[in-house]
C-alpha positions as CSV (number, residue, x, y, z in Angstrom):
1,X,0.0,0.0,0.0
2,X,2.3,2.8,-1.2
3,X,2.1,5.6,-3.7
4,X,3.9,3.6,-6.3
5,X,1.7,2.2,-9.1
6,X,-1.1,4.6,-8.3
7,X,-2.0,7.7,-10.3
8,X,-0.5,10.9,-9.1
9,X,-2.6,13.3,-7.1
10,X,-4.3,15.8,-9.4
11,X,-4.6,19.5,-8.8
12,X,-7.6,20.1,-11.1
13,X,-9.8,21.3,-8.2
14,X,-7.0,22.5,-6.0
15,X,-7.9,26.2,-6.1
16,X,-8.5,28.7,-3.3
17,X,-12.2,28.7,-4.3
18,X,-12.4,24.9,-4.0
19,X,-11.1,24.9,-0.4
20,X,-13.0,28.1,0.5
21,X,-16.2,26.1,0.1
22,X,-14.9,23.3,2.2
23,X,-13.9,24.9,5.5
24,X,-14.7,23.7,9.1
25,X,-15.0,26.0,12.1
26,X,-11.6,26.1,13.7
27,X,-11.0,26.4,17.5
28,X,-14.6,25.5,18.3
29,X,-13.8,22.5,20.6
30,X,-11.6,22.4,23.8
31,X,-10.3,19.2,25.5
32,X,-13.2,18.9,27.9
33,X,-15.6,18.8,25.0
34,X,-13.3,16.2,23.3
35,X,-13.6,14.0,26.4
36,X,-17.3,14.5,26.2
37,X,-17.3,13.7,22.5
38,X,-15.4,10.4,23.1
39,X,-17.8,9.4,25.8
40,X,-20.8,10.4,23.8
41,X,-19.7,8.3,20.8
42,X,-19.9,5.2,23.0
43,X,-22.2,5.8,25.9
44,X,-25.2,4.2,24.2
45,X,-23.2,0.9,24.4
46,X,-23.7,1.0,28.1
47,X,-27.5,1.2,27.8
48,X,-28.1,-1.4,25.1
49,X,-26.3,-3.9,22.8
50,X,-23.5,-5.1,25.2
51,X,-25.8,-7.6,26.8
52,X,-26.1,-9.7,23.6
53,X,-22.6,-10.8,24.5
54,X,-24.1,-12.7,27.4
55,X,-26.1,-14.8,25.0
56,X,-22.9,-15.6,23.1
57,X,-20.4,-16.2,25.9
58,X,-22.2,-16.2,29.2
59,X,-21.1,-13.8,31.9
60,X,-17.6,-15.2,32.1
61,X,-17.0,-15.1,28.3
62,X,-18.3,-11.6,28.2
63,X,-16.1,-10.5,31.1
64,X,-13.0,-11.9,29.6
65,X,-13.8,-10.4,26.2
66,X,-14.5,-7.0,27.8
67,X,-11.2,-6.9,29.7
68,X,-9.2,-7.9,26.6
69,X,-11.1,-5.5,24.3
70,X,-10.6,-2.6,26.9
71,X,-6.9,-3.3,26.8
72,X,-6.9,-3.3,23.0
73,X,-8.7,0.1,23.0
74,X,-6.4,1.6,25.6
75,X,-3.3,0.6,23.5
76,X,-5.0,1.9,20.4
77,X,-5.9,5.3,21.9
78,X,-2.3,5.7,23.1
79,X,-1.1,5.0,19.6
80,X,-3.7,7.2,17.9
81,X,-2.9,10.1,20.3
82,X,0.6,10.2,18.8
83,X,-0.6,10.1,15.2
84,X,-3.3,12.7,15.9
85,X,-0.8,15.2,17.2
86,X,1.5,14.6,14.2
87,X,-1.3,15.1,11.7
88,X,-4.3,16.9,13.2
89,X,-6.8,16.8,10.4
90,X,-10.5,16.0,10.0
91,X,-9.6,12.7,8.4
92,X,-8.6,10.9,11.6
93,X,-7.5,7.4,10.9
94,X,-7.7,7.9,7.1
95,X,-5.1,10.7,7.4
96,X,-2.7,8.5,9.4
97,X,-3.0,5.6,6.9
98,X,-2.6,8.0,4.0
99,X,0.6,9.3,5.5
100,X,1.9,5.8,6.1
101,X,0.8,3.8,3.1
102,X,-0.3,6.3,0.4
103,X,-3.7,6.8,-1.3
104,X,-4.8,3.2,-1.3
105,X,-4.0,2.7,2.4
106,X,-5.8,5.9,3.3
107,X,-8.8,5.0,1.3
108,X,-9.1,1.4,2.7
109,X,-8.9,2.8,6.3
110,X,-11.3,5.7,5.7
111,X,-14.0,3.6,4.1
112,X,-13.7,1.0,6.8
113,X,-14.3,3.7,9.4
114,X,-17.2,5.0,7.2
115,X,-18.9,1.6,7.3
116,X,-18.6,1.7,11.1
117,X,-19.9,5.2,11.5
118,X,-22.7,5.0,8.9
119,X,-24.2,1.8,10.3
120,X,-23.7,2.3,14.1
121,X,-26.4,5.1,14.2
122,X,-28.9,2.7,12.6
123,X,-28.3,0.2,15.4
124,X,-28.6,2.9,18.0
125,X,-31.9,4.1,16.4
126,X,-33.3,0.6,16.9
127,X,-32.3,0.7,20.6
128,X,-33.8,4.2,21.0
129,X,-37.0,2.7,19.5
130,X,-37.0,-0.1,22.1
131,X,-36.5,2.3,25.0
132,X,-39.3,4.6,23.6
133,X,-41.6,1.5,23.2
134,X,-41.0,0.7,26.9
135,X,-41.5,4.3,28.1
136,X,-44.2,5.7,25.8
137,X,-45.6,2.7,24.0
138,X,-44.4,4.1,20.7
139,X,-41.4,2.7,18.8
140,X,-40.5,1.6,15.3
141,X,-39.9,3.6,12.1
142,X,-41.5,6.8,13.4
143,X,-39.0,7.1,16.2
144,X,-36.1,6.3,13.8
145,X,-37.3,9.0,11.4
146,X,-37.6,11.6,14.2
147,X,-34.1,10.8,15.5
148,X,-32.5,11.3,12.1
149,X,-34.4,14.5,11.2
150,X,-34.0,16.2,14.5
151,X,-30.3,15.5,15.1
152,X,-29.2,16.0,11.5
153,X,-30.9,19.3,11.7
154,X,-28.9,20.3,14.8
155,X,-25.6,19.3,13.2
156,X,-26.4,21.5,10.2
157,X,-26.2,24.5,12.7
158,X,-22.5,23.9,13.1
159,X,-19.9,22.0,15.2
160,X,-19.5,24.2,18.2
161,X,-23.2,24.4,18.9
162,X,-23.8,20.7,18.2
163,X,-21.0,19.5,20.5
164,X,-22.1,21.7,23.4
165,X,-25.6,20.3,23.2
166,X,-24.1,16.8,22.9
167,X,-21.9,17.4,26.0
168,X,-25.0,18.3,28.1
169,X,-26.9,15.2,26.9
170,X,-23.9,13.0,27.7
171,X,-23.7,14.5,31.2
172,X,-27.3,13.7,31.8
173,X,-26.8,10.1,30.5
174,X,-23.8,9.7,32.8
175,X,-26.1,10.6,35.8
176,X,-28.5,7.8,34.7
177,X,-25.6,5.3,34.7
178,X,-24.5,6.4,38.1
179,X,-28.0,6.0,39.5
180,X,-28.3,2.5,37.9
181,X,-24.9,1.5,39.3
182,X,-25.6,2.6,42.9
183,X,-29.1,1.1,42.8
184,X,-27.7,-2.3,41.8
185,X,-25.1,-2.5,44.6
186,X,-27.4,-3.6,47.4
187,X,-28.8,-6.5,45.3
188,X,-25.6,-7.8,43.9
189,X,-25.2,-11.6,44.3
190,X,-22.3,-13.4,42.5
191,X,-24.6,-16.4,41.9
192,X,-26.6,-14.3,39.4
193,X,-23.6,-13.9,37.2
194,X,-23.6,-17.6,36.5
195,X,-27.3,-18.5,36.0
196,X,-27.0,-19.5,32.3
197,X,-27.2,-23.2,31.9
198,X,-23.8,-24.7,30.6
199,X,-23.8,-26.3,27.1
200,X,-21.8,-29.2,25.9
201,X,-19.2,-27.1,24.2
202,X,-15.5,-27.6,24.9
203,X,-14.5,-25.9,28.2
204,X,-18.2,-25.3,29.2
205,X,-18.8,-24.5,32.9
206,X,-20.9,-22.2,35.0
207,X,-18.3,-19.4,34.4
208,X,-18.1,-20.2,30.6
209,X,-21.5,-21.7,29.8
210,X,-20.8,-21.7,26.1
211,X,-17.2,-22.9,26.5
212,X,-14.0,-21.3,25.2
213,X,-15.6,-20.4,21.9
214,X,-18.0,-18.2,23.7
215,X,-15.2,-15.8,24.7
216,X,-14.4,-15.2,21.0
217,X,-18.1,-14.9,20.1
218,X,-18.7,-12.2,22.8
219,X,-15.9,-10.0,21.4
220,X,-18.1,-8.0,19.0
221,X,-20.5,-7.1,21.8
222,X,-17.6,-6.2,24.2
223,X,-16.4,-3.9,21.4
224,X,-19.8,-2.2,21.6
225,X,-18.8,-0.9,25.0
226,X,-16.1,1.2,23.3
227,X,-16.9,1.4,19.6
228,X,-16.2,4.8,18.0
229,X,-14.1,6.3,20.9
230,X,-11.3,6.4,18.3
231,X,-13.3,9.0,16.5
232,X,-12.1,11.9,18.7
233,X,-9.3,12.8,16.2
234,X,-12.0,13.6,13.6
235,X,-12.5,16.9,15.5
236,X,-8.8,17.8,15.0
237,X,-9.4,20.7,12.6
238,X,-12.1,22.2,15.0
239,X,-10.1,21.6,18.2
240,X,-8.3,24.2,20.3
241,X,-4.6,23.4,20.7
242,X,-4.9,19.9,19.1
243,X,-1.4,18.8,20.2
244,X,-2.6,18.8,23.8
245,X,-6.3,18.5,23.6
246,X,-6.5,15.4,21.3
247,X,-4.5,13.0,23.7
248,X,-6.4,14.3,26.7
249,X,-9.7,13.7,24.9
250,X,-8.9,10.2,23.7
251,X,-7.3,8.8,26.9
252,X,-9.7,10.6,29.2
253,X,-12.7,9.3,27.4
254,X,-11.3,5.8,27.3
255,X,-10.7,5.6,31.1
256,X,-14.2,6.8,31.8
257,X,-15.7,4.3,29.4
258,X,-13.7,1.4,30.8
259,X,-15.0,2.2,34.3
260,X,-18.6,2.3,33.2
261,X,-18.3,-0.9,31.2
262,X,-16.9,-3.0,34.1
263,X,-19.3,-1.6,36.7
264,X,-22.4,-2.2,34.5
265,X,-21.3,-5.7,33.5
266,X,-20.7,-6.7,37.1
267,X,-23.6,-5.0,38.8
268,X,-26.3,-5.3,36.1
269,X,-25.9,-9.1,35.7
270,X,-25.0,-9.6,39.3
271,X,-28.2,-8.1,40.5
272,X,-30.7,-9.1,37.9
273,X,-29.1,-12.2,36.5
274,X,-27.2,-12.8,33.2
275,X,-30.0,-15.0,31.8
276,X,-32.5,-12.2,32.4
277,X,-30.5,-9.6,30.4
278,X,-29.0,-11.6,27.6
279,X,-31.7,-10.9,25.0
280,X,-33.1,-7.6,26.3
281,X,-33.5,-4.5,24.1
282,X,-33.3,-2.3,27.2
283,X,-31.2,-4.2,29.6
284,X,-30.7,-1.5,32.3
285,X,-34.5,-1.0,32.6
286,X,-35.2,-4.7,32.6
287,X,-32.5,-5.1,35.3
288,X,-34.2,-2.5,37.5
289,X,-37.6,-4.1,36.9
290,X,-36.3,-7.5,37.8
291,X,-34.8,-6.2,41.1
292,X,-37.4,-3.5,42.1
293,X,-40.5,-4.5,40.3
294,X,-42.7,-2.8,37.7
295,X,-43.6,0.9,37.8
296,X,-40.9,2.0,40.2
297,X,-39.5,5.5,39.9
298,X,-36.0,4.1,39.4
299,X,-36.9,2.1,36.3
300,X,-38.8,5.1,34.9
301,X,-35.9,7.5,35.6
302,X,-33.2,5.3,34.0
303,X,-35.5,4.5,31.1
304,X,-36.3,8.2,30.5
305,X,-32.8,9.6,31.2
306,X,-31.3,6.5,29.5
307,X,-32.7,7.8,26.3
308,X,-30.1,10.6,26.7
309,X,-27.3,8.1,26.5
310,X,-28.6,6.5,23.3
311,X,-29.3,10.0,21.8
312,X,-25.8,11.2,22.8
313,X,-24.1,8.4,20.8
314,X,-26.5,8.7,17.9
315,X,-26.0,12.5,17.9
316,X,-22.2,12.4,18.1
317,X,-21.7,9.6,15.5
318,X,-23.6,11.7,13.0
319,X,-20.8,14.2,13.6
320,X,-18.2,11.5,13.1
321,X,-19.5,10.1,9.8
322,X,-19.9,13.6,8.4
323,X,-16.3,14.5,9.2
324,X,-15.0,11.3,7.8
325,X,-16.9,11.8,4.5
326,X,-15.9,15.4,4.5
327,X,-12.2,14.5,4.5
328,X,-12.5,11.7,2.0
329,X,-14.6,13.9,-0.3
330,X,-12.4,16.9,0.0
331,X,-9.4,14.8,-1.1
332,X,-11.3,13.3,-4.1
333,X,-11.7,9.8,-2.7
334,X,-15.5,10.3,-2.7
335,X,-17.6,12.6,-4.9
336,X,-16.4,16.2,-4.3
337,X,-19.9,17.6,-3.6
338,X,-20.0,15.7,-0.4
339,X,-17.5,18.0,1.2
340,X,-19.3,21.3,0.5
341,X,-20.1,23.2,3.7
342,X,-22.9,25.6,4.4
343,X,-22.9,29.1,6.0
344,X,-22.4,27.4,9.4
345,X,-19.3,25.6,8.2
346,X,-21.1,22.2,8.4
347,X,-20.7,19.6,5.6
348,X,-24.4,19.4,4.8
349,X,-24.5,16.7,2.2
350,X,-22.1,14.6,4.3
351,X,-24.6,14.8,7.1
352,X,-27.8,14.2,5.1
353,X,-27.0,11.4,2.6
354,X,-25.6,8.9,5.1
355,X,-28.5,9.7,7.4
356,X,-31.0,8.6,4.7
357,X,-29.0,5.4,4.2
358,X,-28.9,4.8,8.0
359,X,-32.6,5.4,8.4
360,X,-33.3,2.7,5.7
361,X,-31.0,0.3,7.6
362,X,-32.7,1.0,10.9
363,X,-36.0,-0.2,9.4
364,X,-34.7,-3.8,9.6
365,X,-35.1,-3.5,13.4
366,X,-32.1,-5.9,13.8
367,X,-30.0,-4.0,16.2
368,X,-27.7,-6.9,17.1
369,X,-26.9,-7.6,13.5
370,X,-26.3,-4.0,12.7
371,X,-23.8,-4.0,15.5
372,X,-21.9,-6.8,13.8
373,X,-21.7,-4.9,10.5
374,X,-20.4,-1.8,12.3
375,X,-17.9,-3.8,14.2
376,X,-16.6,-5.3,10.9
377,X,-15.7,-1.8,9.6
378,X,-14.3,-0.8,13.0
379,X,-12.0,-3.8,13.4
380,X,-10.7,-3.6,9.8
381,X,-9.8,0.1,10.4
382,X,-8.1,-0.7,13.7
383,X,-5.8,-3.2,12.0
384,X,-4.9,-0.6,9.4
385,X,-4.4,2.3,11.8
386,X,-2.1,0.2,14.1
387,X,-0.1,-0.8,11.0
388,X,0.1,2.9,10.2
389,X,1.6,3.7,13.6
390,X,4.2,1.0,13.3
391,X,5.1,2.1,9.7
392,X,5.4,5.8,10.7
393,X,7.5,4.9,13.7
394,X,9.9,2.8,11.6
395,X,10.1,4.9,8.4
396,X,9.6,8.4,9.7
397,X,11.3,8.4,13.1
398,X,12.4,12.0,12.4
399,X,8.9,13.4,12.4
400,X,8.0,15.8,15.2
401,X,5.8,14.0,17.7
402,X,4.3,16.3,20.3
403,X,2.9,13.2,22.1
404,X,4.7,9.9,22.1
405,X,3.0,6.6,22.7
406,X,4.2,4.9,25.9
407,X,5.8,1.6,24.8
408,X,6.1,2.7,21.1
409,X,5.4,0.0,18.5
410,X,5.0,-2.7,21.3
411,X,1.8,-0.9,22.3
412,X,0.5,-0.5,18.8
413,X,1.6,-4.1,18.0
414,X,-0.5,-5.5,20.9
415,X,-3.5,-3.5,19.6
416,X,-2.9,-4.8,16.1
417,X,-2.9,-8.5,17.2
418,X,-6.0,-8.1,19.2
419,X,-7.8,-6.2,16.4
420,X,-7.0,-8.9,13.9
421,X,-8.5,-11.5,16.3
422,X,-11.6,-9.2,16.6
423,X,-12.0,-9.1,12.8
424,X,-12.5,-12.9,12.8
425,X,-14.7,-12.9,15.9
426,X,-17.6,-11.3,13.9
427,X,-17.4,-14.0,11.3
428,X,-18.0,-16.6,14.1
429,X,-21.2,-14.9,15.4
430,X,-23.0,-14.6,12.0
431,X,-21.1,-15.3,8.8
432,X,-23.9,-14.0,6.6
433,X,-23.9,-10.5,8.2
434,X,-20.1,-10.5,8.2
435,X,-19.9,-11.2,4.4
436,X,-22.6,-8.6,3.8
437,X,-20.4,-5.9,5.4
438,X,-17.4,-7.3,3.5
439,X,-19.5,-6.9,0.3
440,X,-20.1,-3.2,1.0
441,X,-16.4,-2.8,1.6
442,X,-15.6,-4.5,-1.7
443,X,-17.9,-2.0,-3.5
444,X,-16.0,0.9,-2.0
445,X,-12.7,-0.6,-3.1
446,X,-13.9,-1.1,-6.7
447,X,-15.0,2.6,-6.7
448,X,-11.4,3.6,-5.9
449,X,-9.8,1.2,-8.4
450,X,-12.0,2.3,-11.3
451,X,-12.7,5.9,-10.6
452,X,-11.5,7.9,-7.6
453,X,-7.8,7.1,-7.8
454,X,-7.8,9.1,-11.1
455,X,-9.5,12.1,-9.5
456,X,-7.6,12.8,-6.2
457,X,-7.1,16.5,-5.2
458,X,-3.9,18.2,-4.2
459,X,-3.8,20.8,-1.4
460,X,-5.5,18.9,1.3
461,X,-3.6,18.4,4.6
462,X,-3.1,14.7,3.9
463,X,-1.8,15.2,0.4
464,X,0.5,18.1,1.4
465,X,2.0,15.8,4.1
466,X,2.6,13.1,1.5
467,X,4.2,15.7,-0.9
468,X,6.5,16.9,1.8
469,X,7.5,13.3,2.5
470,X,8.1,12.6,-1.2
471,X,10.2,15.8,-1.5
472,X,12.4,14.8,1.5
473,X,12.9,11.3,0.0
474,X,14.0,12.8,-3.3
475,X,16.5,15.1,-1.5
476,X,18.0,12.1,0.2
């Protein structure tokens, strides 16, 4: 994956007028908002989706998977913090891979991230529908439509305003999680963690009712506890002092999310029972009902405020997919019109078009299967981003690194191995869904091979970085 053998970047659209129509609002986001953005991306995973891992691996399998996945994400966030301060652009992971492996590497990474971010909101919309059904008796397509229309509309008003609203919603959702955690403590009983009947699989026990294979099968749902936290660098061009704020945002968000994940996994299943939660569309509410009974103020509060958690992730991932599309489009990898920005400096087509696609996907109502498709894109991108960190460390050791990853390539190497294992884990859960996601990825690749590689744009931050690299190599 290098520049050799690919068409040279063109400058046909590289004019001042071209970039004037494709500007984001700089300095709109401080490090506290970046921490909030990282938590917001993911917090819906605490309210719904993770519990399907109990059905795949039992509590023990899900616990082991969660610990391993949390370690993978921590290593990955440390590695991405280094790359984000080296190249603070709206492309995030795509930019890092573009710098390391050229146009093809950047495109493969960017489109894998795009699959993750375009499909994840559809899964979250399904869970929002389940919570609304429980709370108001209304769910289904009308809720999905309202979610997309309202929150795309807010994003069209601009990044600073959108992220401040998102921060408030995330704070409210965090209060709901804290209430849930404290309300479960008095009812915790370790026996409830192991109430799923063991199967005949190899290694099956009360701790691992589905055997050793259950650990692997639970990995995609453990990832749901953290999925999209790596999107913090997508705010780089809108961040204040990105060299300091991006590492703080990534690592701070990751530590908060890890604490929430382990507390909910222990206390939710430990109070209500793993078997009770394993197939629930609203596991926190069902846990409270199981412990405190129907029509309690606790269940109603967590259900109502829990919607804030789902909304926060839905809201923030719209931001993420729009910035990823903006960067890919601005550089010519996707149609150029997708990077046009409105008077509020918001990439309006990059917000609206994926929203239409996501709404159509949400109509399937299959939240667990949509999770698998999102995880496919995520894990492919993780492999490529960690390879990028290793490549840049080895081939460009001279580059200025305002933040350096503790452990260097050992840290990114650990994340790389674990991400590669996670790619295969989704295939084990449902091969048909995994191959559907792979088919979407192949379509993106064919678009690059036959069209977009001939229409790349010079002058973007990623391409300028590559040109500087090429010039230095020529001098040497």
